[in-house]
Every structure is written in C-alpha cells, then in structure tokens.
N, C-alpha and C positions, 0 to 999 in steps of 0.2 A: 670475591665475585658476588657473594650474597649481599655484602655491604653496598656494592656498587648499584645493585638493583633495589636495595631496600627491602629485601625479602628475608623473613625470619621464620622461626618455628622448628620444632623437633619432631612433630607428628604430621601426618598427612593433613589433618583438619587444621592444624595450626599454620602450616605453610599455605594452604588454600586460603585461609582467612587473611593472612598477611598480603597475599597477592590481591585479593578482593579489595582490601582496604586501600592499597596503593592505586588500584584502578578507580575506586570511588573518589579518591582525593585528587585524581587527575595526574598523579605522578607517573603512572603508566597509561598512556593514551592509546586510542584505537590504532592497531597495527604495530604497537611496540613489541619487540621480540623478548620473550623470556629466555633465560639461560637454558642450555641443554640440560637434560635430566642429570647426567653424571656430573657435570660441572657444578650444578647447584647442590647436588648431594654432597660433593666433596667440600663445598664452601660451608654447608650447614652441619657437616659431621653426621649425616644420616645415610641410610641405604638408598640406592637408586630406586628401589621399589617404593619407598615412602614418597619420594618426589613424584614418581609416575602416578601413584594413587591420587596425590593432590592435583596433578594436572588433569587427570581423568574427571575428578569431581568438578573442576572449573569448567571443563568442556561440557559436561552434562548440564551445567547451570547457565550455559550461554555466555560465559565471561571470557573464555579464550577459544581459539580454534587452532587446529593443527593443519599445516600446509605441507605435508610430506617432507621433502628435504629442506623446505623453508622453515621448518621448526614450528614451535608453538608461539603464537602471537595473541595479543589482546584482540578480541572480536571487534569488527567495525562499529557495532553498537552494543557494547557489553550491557548485560542485564542490570548492572548496578550503576550505570552512567549513560542513560539514554541519549542518543545523538540528537542534538538540536540544530535547526537551521541557523546559518550565520545571521547575526543581527543586521538589519537593513541600515546602511550608513545614512546619516542625516542628509536630507536634501535630494535623495535619489527617488526615482519613480519605481515602486516595487512591482515587478512582474515575475517574482519568484515564488510567491506564497501559494498560488493555486486556489485562492479563496474566491467565492462568488462576489458579484457587485452588490454592495449593501442596498443600492437603490431598488433592487428587485426582490428584497427579502421582506416578508410581512412583519408587522409588529407582533412581538411575542407577548401575549397577554395571558397570564395563568388563569385557569378556570376559577370562577367565583365560588363554585360549589366544591368544598373540600371533602375529603374522606372523613366520615364521622368517627371520632374516637380513636383509640389506639388498638387496632385490630390487625391480625395477620391476613395478608392476601395470598398466602401460599396455596390455599384451596382453589382460588380463582385468580391466577396471576395475570391473566389478560382480559381486558375489557372486550366483551362480546361484540360490541358495535365497532370497535377498532379492528378486531379480527375480520369482521365482514368487510369493512372498508379496504383492508389489505387484500382480501380475496378478489374484490372488485378491481383493485389496482393491478394485480398480477394476471388475472385470468385472461384478459384480452390479448396478452403477449404470449399465450400458450404455455405459461408456467403451471404445472400441476399444483393445485391449492388445497388438497385434502388435509395436509398437515402444515400448519404455520406456527411460528413462535416469534418472540421478541427478544431483543438484547439491548445493551447500552452501546450501540454503534457497531459498525462492521468489524473493527479490530477486536472488540470485546468478544463478539460471537466467533470469529475465526480463531482467535487465540484459545478460546475455551474448547472448540472442537478439536483443534490440532493437539492440544494437551491431553484430551481424552482418547483420541484415536491413535496417537503415535507415542513413541518413546524417544528419549534423547539419542541422537545418532541416526534416526530414521531420515529418509530422504523425501523432500517435497519439491515438486516441479513448479518453478516460479518464472513468471514472465521476465524477459531481459531485453531492454530495460524495463523496470517495473516500479511500482509504488514503493518509495523508500521506507515508509513506516511499516509496510508489510514485510519487506526484506529484513528490517530491524527486528520485528516481532519473531519471525521464524528463527533468526539467529539467537535471540534471547531465550527461546524455548529449548535451545540445545539441539535443534534439528539441522539437517544438512540440506543445503539448497542445490538443486540441479537447474542450471539456467536453460530456459526455453526461449529461443529467438522469436521475436514478433515482427510483423510488418503492418501494412495499412489495413489488413483484415484480421489483426489480432494474432494469437498464437499460431505458429506454423506447425502443421501436422507432422512433418518429418522430424522436427525438433522435439515435439511432444513424444513421438514414438521412441526416439533415442533416450529421452529421460525415463520413460517407463521401463525400457530394457535394462537400465542400470539400477532399477529397484525403487523408483519413486512410489511412495505409498499414498500420496495425496497430490492433487493438482489445484493450484489457485490461479484463477484467470479472470479477465474482465471481458464481457461480451461486447461492450461499446464504451466510448470515451476512455479507452485504455490510457492509464497514466504511467509514463509521460508521453507515450508515442502517439496517442489519439486514435488507434486502430479500432475497427468495429467489425464483428463477424458478418460475413455475407451468408446467405443460405447455403451456398456451396461449401464455404469454410466450416460452418457449423456441422454439416453432414460429414465432412472429412474428419473432423476432430472426434465426432461421435463414433465413427467407424474405428478409429484408433483406440478409443476408450472402451469399446465393447469387448475387446479382448482382455481387459483387466477389470473384471466386475467388482473386485474388492477394493479398488482404489477410490478414495473419497474425492469427489469433484466439487470444488468450492467456486461458485460463480459470483463475482462481486460486481453488481450492477450499481456502482456508487453514484453515478450521475443521473441515471434513469430518466426522470421527467425533463431534464435539460440537456440530455445527450444529443438530441436532434438527429437520431438515427434509429431505424427499426431494431427491435430486439429479436435476434435469432438465437434462442436459448438452447444450451446443451441439455437442459432439463427435460425438453420435449422428446429426447432421443431414446427413451426407455432404459436409461442407466440404472444400475442397482443402488449405488451410493452417491447422493448428490445433495447440494444445498444451494439455493439461489438467495442472495442477500441484497437488500436494498436499504439505503439510508436516506435521510431527508435534509442533511446538513447543507447540501449544495443549492437547495432552492427554498427551504423553509427557515433555515437559520443554523449557523455553525454551533450554536450552544444547545441545540436539540440533540442530545446524545442518545439517539434511539435508532434501532434497526429492526426491520421485519425480515423474516426468512421463511421460505417454503422449502420443505425437505422430505426425504423418504422417512418412513416411520422409525427405522433404527437410529438414524441421525437425530431425529426429534427426541427420542427417549434419552439418548446419551447427552445431548445438549441440555435438555431441561432437568435431567437428573443431577448434573453437575451444578447448574445454576441454583437448584433447590438447596444445595449444600453451602452455597456462598451467598450471593446477594438475595436469593429467594425469588425476586420478581423485579420487573421494571416499574418504577414509581407510577402509580395510577394518576397522579397529577400530571406527569409527563405524557402519559397516554391520552389523557383528556385534552391536553394542549395540542398534541399531534392530530388527534381526531378532529378537533374543531377546525384546524387549518386545512386538513385534507378535504374536508367536506364543505368548505367555504367557497362560494362562487367567485368572490373578489380575489381570493388567494390563487385560485386556479387561473384566473385571467392574468395575474401577475407572473405566475410561473410560465405561462405561454409567452408573455412578453420577454421574459428572461431568455427562454430558449431561442427566440428569434434574434435577440440582440447578440447572444454569444455566437450564433452562426455568422452573423454579419461581421462581427469583430474578428473572429478567427479567419474567415475567408479573406477579409480585407488585408490582414497582415500577410497571409500566405501568398496572395496575389502580388503584393508589393515586393516581397522577398524573391518570388519567382521571377519577376520582371528585372531583378538585378542579378539573376543567375545563381540564387541561393536556394538550395533544396530545403524544404520544410515538410514535415509530416504532421497531420492532424485531421483525420477524416471525421472526427466527432469530438464533442467535449469542449473543454475550456483551455486546452494547452496546445502548443506547437512544439515539436521536437526538431531541432536543427542540428544535423550532423556537422561537426567541426573537427579539426585536427588537434587543436590545443584549447582545451576548455578554459584554463586559467587566463590565457591571453585574451580570449573573447570576453569573458566575464569582466576582467579588469579594463579592457578596452571600452566596453559599453559603459562601464562605471564612469569613465572619464567624460562620457557624453551625457551623463545623468540618468542612466538606466541601470536597474538591478535585476539580473536574470539568474536562474539557478544552474549551477554547474552540474553536468550530467553524472559525475562520479557517484553521487548519492543514490542514483537510480540503477546503476549498471553492475552486472556480475561479470560477464565476459564479452559484452557487446562493445561496439566502437564508441568513441567519445561523441558528445553532443551537449547542447544546452537546452533547457526547457524554458519556454516563455509562456506565462499565464496571460490570457487575453481578456479575461472577464471584465476588466475595467479599462481596456484599451480602445478608445474610440477610433473609428476608421480614419479620421483626420490625423490622429497621432501615429497610425501605422506607417504613414508615408515617411515621417521623420525617423521613426525607429528603423525602418528598413534601410533608409539612406545612411544612418549612423552605423548599422550593422555592416553594410557594404564597405563603408570607410574603414572600419576596424579590420575587416578581412583584407582590404587593400593595403593596409599598413604593414601586414605581415606576409602577404602573398602577391606575386606578380601576375598570377592567373586571374582571369575574370570570374571564373566559376569556382566556387568553394563548397566543399561538402564531400559526402561519400565516406 
C-alpha cells in the first residue's frame, strides 16, 4: 500500500516529508486521499502512532485536511503547491481573471528621488505624508483612523495577522462563496474554515452567529464588492452584524475593502460599531495597478502592535519607493479623475450584463464591484458550453465551501454591446441542457 501511494519513511518526520514531496511534485493532487493510519503503518512497518503524528504535522502545516469519515486528503490548496487558475485557452475572451481594465490604470512611474544610501527604515517604516493621505482616504467613510499601518497587499496583512492571532486548527468564519485566494491562504495556515453564507447585502447575520457559536476566533469579510457574489453591506446589515459580533469581544474582525474606490457602493463599515478587535484593509491594485503590492489598514491598538511587531521581524517595512509611488498617484488630480471614470464604467458594464441576463430569465448577483455571480446547476457544463462560444468564465468551485454551484463573470473589460452577445450565448448554453426557460437557484 505504501508503494502504491509512493509514501516512505520510518519516522513521523520522514513520512511527513515523503507526503509533502509527493504533493509538491503533483503526484498527490488536491483532494487525493491518503491511506488510513493503520493501513499505512502496516505498509511501512511502523506504529500507528508514528503515522498519526506525521498526519498531524501535515494538517498543522496546511498540506492535508481531515474530513471525518472521509479520511485524510490533500488540502484543496496545499501550502507546498498553491492552486493556480486554469490557463485561458487561446482565442477565448477572458472573463475569469477579475482584473481591472488596463485602460483605466494610470502609468506607473517610480519616483525620481530615491532613498539616499543604504540605511534602515525600521525606525520610521511609514512615510508620514502617506499616513496622512490614508487617514484622509478612510476618515470620510467613518473608519477610525487613530492607528494605521501598511503591508504588501491585503493577503500579506491578513496572513500575518491570522498567523499571529491563531494557531493551527483554530476556526475562521469565511464568506461562502468567497475570494478563492483567501480561502487558500486560510487552509495553508492550517486553520479551519467555517462557511458563512452571503447574499446581496454581504454576510448573513444568522450564518455569522452560527459560525461564532461553533468557535470561530476570527471573521474575514468584505463590506462591498464582495468577491465573487458582489454583495455590499447596507446600514441595516452592518448594524445586525455588529450586534452579533458585540457578544464576542475577543474575535478578530478583518474587513477587506479590496475594491474601495471603484466599488460604486457606500461603505457601511463594521469598524464604526465599537468592536474591540478589528482591522479595515484597503488595497489599490484594482484602480492604481495590479503591480502595486501595497495595502493600508486601520485597526485597534492591540492589532497594530501585533501586526507591526511581526512585520518588524520579517520584511521590516514596506519599500519607501513603493510608498512614494502610491502617494504620488493617490494625490494626483489626473489619477483621481481616471479612477472616477473607472468606477462609472464598471457600474455601466456590470448592470448592462445583469440586465441582459435577467431579460433572458437568468438570475445574476452583483450589487457592487467588477463581478457577477450566476447560480447554475452544472458548473462544468456552463464553463465548457460558453467556451464553445468563445467565452472563458470562472467555475464557482474555487470560491465555494458549502454554497450552491455558480460561475463568476468578470465584467471590467466587457463593453455593454458585448453583454448582449454573452447573455444570448449564456441562454443558449443553458437551453442546450435544460428545457426550462428559467435557469438558476
């Protein structure tokens, strides 16, 4: 049996290293089942306790997960082999990537004034003028701005905080469907995800309450432009979620406002609700450039100290050259006008496709942001069917934990005239597999 799986070793560390190697090589792919503990122990001539210890180490490092009676399987996105999106086939229109329209991104010009000499910035990791620009950016939306910090993107900041705050096996409440890179990150950290259903107003309070009752120690959510569903908090939804969270003052609430300036929806932030532990994260990649790996965050003082303390021991600070570039763009009138144009265009494109789909009896969700989520019964059939018409959309499996199937369509580069053809082709694909006029749910 050990030969069949290609697993070797006589110690727990040796067995774990063998499994990790097979995963990294691709011989054991995501979802592949590992042999039961006793069966592998017999095959390797070791005790069951040795194999159990190896599996425990692999779980803690985010390489495998245990599914009760379903046994131990390779994680959907193992930490040694990060899941990548499928390559877009030649000749297809890419509506799967979720990227902004390059036509609305400013030219990235590094600052001409470079940092003099080889000196450490650990004593002053953040440019004071960029800190102030961030406060001016967040303050009008009601986000408390007494404590702010920077990171190398939202995933960098969230990953750092979760690794400081939690331990392998701890539970995190995650949106379902949710942003696939965040789902992969939480798995890779060895944390346990508790799905929280979303609707057009974001996280549902009843689902969040259920997640907290089963022990979630952190919550990761999007207040607007929720990816992939497109939901955005209303004032009433924000208040209902705050009411749920106030009963759990030690839970860290991570609010990921990734689209912010191009979300085309007001911000009803959880951070204005008097929570004890919170962080509001914003990035600029959706409207200043995907290569600007920078994020700003406002947070409570404990969270600030823990984040900055860990960063001090690793990268130390965010490049001042990057900070100078971001500050120059954020304070440039021409760039601000370009961002406004982008926001208006994304609303027009999103609503055009949603209207065309609705006119053909096809349900689609997307109250804000750059994506539409279309519920379907068979993701593969829809993805492959649209491929035959020249479109490439994202299957929903990458975004889902326990929610129903769907596909995500990124509309950032889809002109309204193209929406008519896409909706018509979508209806044709559904008609090929269904006799009913209405498809979804």
